[in-house]
C-alpha positions, -999 to +999 in steps of 0.1 A: +000+000+000+012+035-009+014+061+018-013+087+018+012+114+011+025+097-020-011+092-033-019+129-026+013+140-044+005+120-075-029+136-077-015+171-080-009+184-115+028+180-124+050+208-137+058+187-168+034+161-185+060+134-184+060+134-146+024+120-144+023+091-119-007+068-126-017+048-095-041+020-088-074+033-075-077+005-050-042+002-033-023+032-047+005+010-063+023+027-092+042-002-107+024-028-128-004-004-137-029-013-164-044+019-179-074+002-194-087-007-159-070+019-137-057-011-116-024-026-107-017-062-118-024-076-083-058-059-078-067-068-114-060-104-108-080-104-075-110-088-091-108-109-123-107-141-103-138-130-083-156-122-116-160-085-105-146-071-138-172-076-166-160-093-197-128-107-181-122-144-175-092-166-170-077-180-202-067-216-206-055-235-236 
């Protein structure tokens, strides 16, 4: 979990557009972020396994 100060800092508008830090809306993690879902890979997997993300299911072949 990210500290509240880190989350608050990332929500501020940066001086330069390349400094944007995208964070998971559930836990605040910045690494392993998936833009399409606004989630980190860990939260994405948890929600997908619980069928809480519509249209996503575990693949197998």
